[in-house]
C-alpha positions in Angstrom: 42.6 -3.8 -9.5 40.6 -5.6 -6.8 41.0 -9.4 -6.9 37.6 -11.1 -6.7 35.7 -8.3 -8.5 35.6 -10.1 -11.8 32.2 -9.3 -13.2 30.2 -11.2 -15.7 27.3 -10.1 -17.9 24.3 -12.3 -17.9 23.4 -12.8 -21.6 19.8 -14.0 -20.9 19.1 -11.0 -18.8 21.5 -8.2 -19.6 20.5 -6.2 -16.6 22.6 -7.4 -13.7 26.4 -7.3 -13.4 27.2 -10.1 -11.0 30.2 -10.7 -8.8 31.8 -14.1 -9.5 32.3 -16.5 -6.7 35.9 -16.2 -5.3 38.2 -19.1 -5.9 40.7 -18.3 -3.2 41.0 -16.4 0.1 42.8 -13.6 -1.7 39.9 -13.1 -4.0 37.5 -12.7 -1.1 39.4 -9.6 -0.1 39.4 -10.8 3.5 42.3 -12.0 5.7 42.6 -15.6 6.8 42.2 -14.4 10.4 38.8 -13.0 9.6 37.7 -16.2 8.0 39.1 -18.2 10.8 37.2 -16.2 13.4 33.9 -16.6 11.4 34.4 -20.4 11.2 34.9 -20.7 15.0 31.9 -18.5 15.8 29.6 -20.3 13.4 30.6 -23.7 14.9 30.2 -22.2 18.4 26.6 -21.2 17.8 25.6 -24.1 15.5 27.4 -27.0 17.2 28.3 -29.7 14.7 28.3 -29.0 10.9 29.4 -31.0 7.9 32.0 -29.3 5.8 29.5 -28.4 3.0 27.1 -27.0 5.5 29.9 -24.8 7.0 30.6 -23.7 3.4 27.0 -22.7 2.9 26.9 -20.9 6.3 29.9 -18.8 5.6 28.9 -18.2 1.9 32.2 -19.4 0.4 33.2 -22.5 -1.6 34.7 -25.1 0.7 37.8 -25.1 -1.5 38.3 -21.5 -0.4 38.1 -22.2 3.3 39.6 -25.7 3.3 43.1 -24.6 4.2 41.8 -22.6 7.1 39.8 -25.6 8.3 42.9 -27.8 8.0 44.9 -25.3 10.0 42.3 -25.3 12.8 42.3 -29.1 12.8 46.1 -29.1 13.2 45.9 -26.7 16.1 43.2 -29.0 17.7 40.6 -26.2 17.7 38.3 -28.3 15.3 37.8 -32.0 15.6 36.2 -34.4 13.2 33.3 -36.4 14.7 32.8 -38.6 11.7 33.4 -38.7 8.0 31.4 -39.7 4.9 34.7 -40.5 3.1 34.9 -37.4 1.0 37.6 -35.5 2.9 36.8 -32.5 5.2 33.9 -31.4 3.0 32.0 -34.6 4.0 33.2 -34.6 7.6 31.2 -33.7 10.6 33.1 -30.8 12.2 32.9 -29.5 15.8 34.9 -27.3 18.2 37.2 -28.8 20.7 37.4 -27.2 24.2 40.3 -25.1 23.0 38.3 -24.1 19.9 35.3 -23.1 22.1 37.6 -21.0 24.3 39.1 -19.2 21.3 35.6 -18.6 19.8 34.5 -16.9 23.1 37.5 -14.6 22.8 36.5 -13.7 19.3 32.9 -13.1 20.4 34.1 -10.4 22.8 35.1 -8.4 19.7 31.7 -8.9 18.0 29.1 -11.7 17.8 28.6 -11.7 14.0 28.5 -15.3 12.9 26.8 -15.1 9.5 27.9 -15.0 5.8 31.4 -13.7 5.3 31.4 -9.9 4.8 32.4 -8.0 1.7 35.3 -5.5 2.0 34.2 -1.9 1.6 36.4 -1.6 -1.5 34.6 -4.5 -3.3 31.2 -3.1 -2.2 32.0 0.3 -3.6 33.2 -1.1 -6.9 30.0 -3.2 -7.4 27.6 -0.4 -6.3 29.2 1.8 -9.0 28.8 -0.9 -11.6 25.1 -1.3 -10.7 24.2 2.4 -11.3 21.6 3.2 -13.9 23.2 3.6 -17.3 22.5 6.6 -19.5 19.3 6.1 -21.5 17.9 3.4 -19.3 14.5 5.0 -18.9 12.0 5.6 -21.7 8.8 7.5 -21.7 6.8 4.4 -22.4 8.4 2.5 -19.5 7.7 5.4 -17.1 4.0 5.6 -18.3 3.7 1.9 -17.7 5.0 2.2 -14.2 2.6 5.1 -13.5 -0.5 3.5 -15.1 -2.2 3.3 -11.7 -2.4 7.1 -11.8 -4.3 9.5 -13.9 -1.6 12.0 -15.0 -0.9 14.3 -17.9 1.9 14.3 -20.5 3.2 17.4 -18.7 3.7 15.4 -15.5 5.5 12.7 -17.4 7.8 15.2 -19.0 8.5 16.8 -15.6 9.3 13.6 -13.6 10.9 11.6 -16.4 14.3 13.4 -16.6 14.6 13.4 -12.8 14.0 9.7 -12.5 16.4 9.0 -15.4 19.1 11.0 -13.7 18.4 9.3 -10.3 20.1 12.0 -8.3 17.8 14.1 -6.1 14.2 15.3 -6.5 11.8 17.5 -4.5 8.1 16.9 -5.1 5.9 19.5 -3.5 2.2 20.3 -3.6 -1.0 20.4 -1.6 -2.0 17.4 0.6 -3.9 14.7 -1.1 -2.6 15.3 -4.6 -0.8 12.0 -4.8 2.9 12.9 -4.2 3.7 9.8 -2.2 1.7 7.5 -4.5 3.5 9.0 -7.5 7.0 8.2 -6.0 5.9 4.8 -4.8 4.7 3.9 -8.3 8.3 4.3 -9.5 8.9 1.0 -7.7 7.0 -0.6 -10.6 9.7 0.3 -13.1 11.2 -2.6 -14.9 14.9 -2.4 -14.3 17.9 -4.5 -13.6 18.2 -6.5 -10.4 21.0 -5.6 -8.0 23.3 -7.5 -5.6 23.2 -6.6 -2.0 25.8 -7.9 0.5 24.9 -9.5 3.7 27.5 -7.4 5.5 30.5 -5.1 4.9 33.9 -5.2 6.6 35.8 -2.0 7.2 38.7 -1.4 9.6 37.8 -4.7 11.4 34.2 -3.6 11.9 31.2 -5.5 10.6 28.3 -3.4 9.1 25.1 -5.3 8.3 23.6 -4.1 5.1 21.0 -6.7 3.9 17.6 -6.0 5.5 14.7 -8.3 4.6 12.2 -5.4 5.2 13.6 -3.4 2.3 15.6 -5.9 0.3 13.5 -8.4 -1.6 15.5 -11.3 -3.0 14.8 -12.7 -6.4 14.0 -16.4 -6.2 16.5 -18.6 -7.8 16.8 -22.3 -8.2 18.4 -23.7 -5.1 21.2 -26.3 -5.5 20.6 -29.9 -4.4 21.8 -30.6 -0.8 23.5 -33.7 -2.3 25.7 -31.6 -4.6 29.2 -31.0 -3.3 30.5 -28.8 -6.0 27.9 -26.4 -7.5 28.5 -24.0 -10.3 27.0 -20.8 -8.9 26.0 -17.7 -10.8 27.4 -15.2 -8.3 29.3 -14.7 -5.1 27.1 -16.1 -2.3 28.1 -13.2 0.0 25.7 -11.1 -2.2 22.0 -11.5 -2.6 20.3 -10.9 -5.9 17.4 -8.4 -5.1 15.0 -6.0 -6.7 16.2 -2.5 -6.5 15.4 -1.3 -2.9 12.7 1.3 -2.2 12.9 2.8 1.3 10.6 5.3 2.9 11.2 7.5 6.0 8.6 9.8 7.4 8.3 12.0 10.5 10.2 9.5 12.6 13.5 10.3 10.8 16.2 11.7 13.0 19.9 12.5 12.3 21.2 9.4 14.2 19.3 7.2 11.7 21.5 8.6 9.0 24.7 7.2 10.5 26.0 3.8 11.5 24.1 2.4 14.5 26.0 0.3 16.9 24.4 -2.7 18.6 25.9 -2.8 22.1 25.0 -6.5 22.5 26.2 -8.0 19.2 28.8 -5.2 18.7 27.9 -5.1 15.1 26.9 -1.9 13.2 23.7 -1.5 11.2 23.8 0.4 7.9 21.8 3.7 7.7 18.9 4.0 5.4 20.8 5.8 2.6 23.4 2.9 2.5 20.6 0.3 2.4 19.0 2.3 -0.5 22.1 2.3 -2.7 21.1 1.5 -6.3 17.5 2.2 -5.4 15.1 4.9 -4.2 15.1 6.6 -0.8 11.9 8.7 -0.2 11.9 11.2 2.7 8.1 11.7 3.0 6.5 14.7 4.7 9.8 16.5 4.4 9.9 19.3 7.0 8.0 17.4 9.6 10.9 15.2 10.8 12.4 15.3 14.2 15.4 16.9 12.6 14.9 20.2 10.8 15.1 20.4 7.0 18.3 22.3 7.4 19.9 19.6 9.5 18.8 16.9 7.1 20.1 18.6 4.0 23.3 19.8 5.7 23.9 16.1 6.5 23.6 15.2 2.8 25.2 18.2 1.1 28.5 16.4 0.5 27.0 13.1 -0.4 24.5 14.6 -2.9 27.3 16.5 -4.7 30.2 14.0 -4.5 28.2 10.8 -4.4 30.1 9.6 -1.4 29.2 9.4 2.2 31.3 9.5 5.4 30.1 7.2 8.2 31.6 7.2 11.7 32.6 4.2 13.9 32.5 4.5 17.7 36.3 4.1 17.7 36.6 7.4 15.8 37.3 5.9 12.5 35.5 6.8 9.3 34.1 4.7 6.5 33.9 6.2 3.0 30.8 4.6 1.4 29.2 5.2 -2.0 26.0 7.3 -2.1 24.1 6.0 -5.1 20.5 6.3 -3.9 17.9 8.3 -5.8 17.0 10.7 -3.0 13.4 12.0 -3.2 11.9 14.5 -0.9 8.1 14.9 -0.7 6.4 17.8 1.1 3.1 19.7 1.3 5.0 22.7 2.8 6.0 25.7 0.7 9.6 25.0 -0.4 10.7 28.5 0.6 9.8 27.6 4.1 12.3 24.7 4.0 15.3 26.8 3.1 16.8 29.6 1.0 17.7 29.4 -2.7 21.3 28.2 -2.0 19.9 25.6 0.3 17.4 24.2 -2.2 19.9 24.3 -5.0 21.5 21.2 -3.5 18.4 19.3 -4.7 18.8 19.0 -8.4 15.2 18.6 -9.6 12.0 20.3 -8.3 8.5 19.4 -9.3 5.2 20.9 -8.3 2.5 18.3 -8.5 -0.7 20.3 -9.2 -4.2 19.4 -8.3 -6.2 17.6 -11.0 -8.4 19.3 -13.6 -12.1 18.5 -13.7 -11.4 16.0 -16.5 -8.7 14.3 -14.5 -10.9 14.2 -11.4 -13.7 12.6 -13.4 -11.3 10.0 -14.8 -10.1 9.2 -11.3 -13.7 8.9 -10.1 -14.6 6.5 -12.9 -11.3 4.5 -12.6 -11.9 3.9 -8.9 -15.4 2.7 -9.6 -14.1 0.3 -12.3 -11.4 -1.1 -9.9 -14.1 -1.7 -7.2 -16.5 -3.1 -9.8 -19.3 -0.8 -8.6 -21.7 0.5 -11.3 -21.3 4.2 -11.9 -24.5 5.7 -13.5 -24.0 8.1 -16.4 -23.8 11.7 -15.3 -23.3 10.9 -11.6 -19.7 12.2 -11.4 -20.8 15.4 -13.2 -23.7 16.0 -10.8 -21.4 15.3 -7.8 -18.8 17.8 -9.1 -21.5 20.4 -9.8 -23.0 20.2 -6.3 -19.9 19.8 -4.1 -17.2 21.6 -6.1 -18.7 24.1 -8.5 -21.4 25.1 -6.0 -19.0 25.5 -3.1 -15.7 26.4 -4.7 -14.0 23.4 -3.2 -10.7 22.5 -4.7 -10.2 19.3 -6.6 -7.8 16.8 -4.9 -6.7 13.4 -6.4 -7.6 11.6 -3.1 -11.2 12.9 -3.0 -12.8 10.3 -5.4 -11.1 7.4 -3.5 -12.1 8.7 -0.1 -15.7 9.6 -0.9 -16.3 6.4 -2.8 -14.7 4.3 -0.1 -17.1 5.8 2.4 -20.0 5.1 0.0 -19.0 1.5 -0.2 -18.7 1.2 3.5 -22.3 2.5 3.8 -23.5 0.0 1.3 -21.9 -2.9 3.2 -22.9 -1.7 6.6 -26.6 -1.0 5.7 -26.9 -3.9 3.2 -27.9 -1.4 0.5 -28.0 -2.3 -3.3 -24.6 -2.4 -4.8 -24.9 0.8 -6.8 -24.1 4.5 -6.4 -26.6 7.3 -6.4 -26.8 11.0 -5.4 -28.1 10.4 -1.9 -25.4 7.9 -1.1 -22.7 10.2 -2.3 -24.2 13.0 -0.2 -23.9 11.0 2.9 -20.4 9.8 2.0 -19.2 13.3 1.3 -20.6 14.6 4.6 -18.7 11.9 6.6 -15.5 12.4 4.7 -15.0 16.2 5.2 -15.1 18.6 8.1 -18.1 20.8 7.7 -17.2 24.5 7.4 -20.1 25.6 9.7 -22.3 23.9 12.1 -25.8 23.1 10.8 -28.7 25.0 12.2 -30.2 23.2 15.3 -33.4 21.3 14.7 -36.5 23.1 16.1 -37.8 21.4 19.3 -41.5 20.8 19.7 -43.6 23.0 22.0 -44.2 21.7 25.5 -47.5 19.9 26.2 -50.5 22.2 26.8 -51.4 20.8 30.2 -47.9 21.8 31.7 -48.3 25.4 30.6 -51.8 25.5 32.2 -50.7 24.0 35.4 -47.8 26.4 35.9 -50.0 29.3 37.3 -51.8 27.0 39.6 -48.5 25.8 41.1 -47.5 29.3 41.9 -50.6 29.6 44.2 -49.5 26.6 46.3 -48.0 27.2 49.8 -44.3 27.8 49.6 -43.2 25.4 52.2 -44.4 22.5 54.3 -44.6 24.8 57.3 -47.1 27.1 55.7 -49.2 24.2 54.7 -49.2 22.9 58.3 -50.1 26.3 59.7 -53.0 26.4 57.3 
């Protein structure tokens, strides 16, 4: 049993399982030496801090770090500048010269001076506790999340089980049929919040996990700065966030899927799949990355099957981390071009997102008009479809109504036209939106003026050179 992994269920919101704040150094899972090094480095960078501010900076109750602070005072590494009369928690603390010298020694190992890290064992335990439970997703909840799209019951039935399982999914189809938009809409699902640690500690190495780009904290009431002892809902080393949603495109390379070492701070940055734990990781435009599809999938064969990942430190050590991200691949390539049957078997669910029917296309057209509040005359979508799709054999794509209507609105704004759609405006918008299959016939040029054609024979009778004219 891991001390400090006492979990509590929030009765008002049954979604999150939250780590309780540790009451002792033992419950943090860290050694006193690690906490001592953090205190010295924090004071080295921040200068003078009151005991309560030091507690906030390290993310632990002052009662947890008080013994370490007292030990540093006894060894004359920390000095008290002044006191508010409430013990060390109300004292202004600073480093002595000996303390600054010791802090510089610790900074040579790494320059991490933030919230205390979470041991990898505690991180693994809580990630497993935050997994989706069986039966968490309903058809109604999925339809609500995808309400921004025009989709059929068949599509809901296809994607529903894959999302509920939250293992791995391949979405493929033609460009412009809404694959990326479909997956991004899953971020609208109402689900439990999760807790993300600032950093992880493993084998003496620090791995930063929290990334404000991908992890969006849930706002909570902040305690008063005048409060010394605050009853907190969870361990402050963890941040309560929405489930992460991370997207990688063509820039993805294999080195981004392992720990990345910062040579300046000597701290590791977590790879995308670790940051996406308990959330969704979308690999968009799969097959167009710097790494080949075979290299990407070979990297994740073991994690996808065993739900664990092995990450490497520069020292040669390995960190075993949980792999609990819903891994989604989106591609407009033929799946058979990405790998053979055994290769694709590693991805549990496959879904072909087909192009829209004429009825769906019309609904998308009218829905976009309603969103932009532009009047759509009756029969206009049908005439547009008849002229540019039935008449030419052009295939319906979900992006076409948005693209054409956006061009039409741009024309309206640019030319100060009446705010309404018509056939002529859509014709111009369509032409500017798509590459023409063949070049239009050139416009006939007017005939040359008559006087030039008459003068031409006369010019031929003129002397051919200045010399002939002079001789004449």
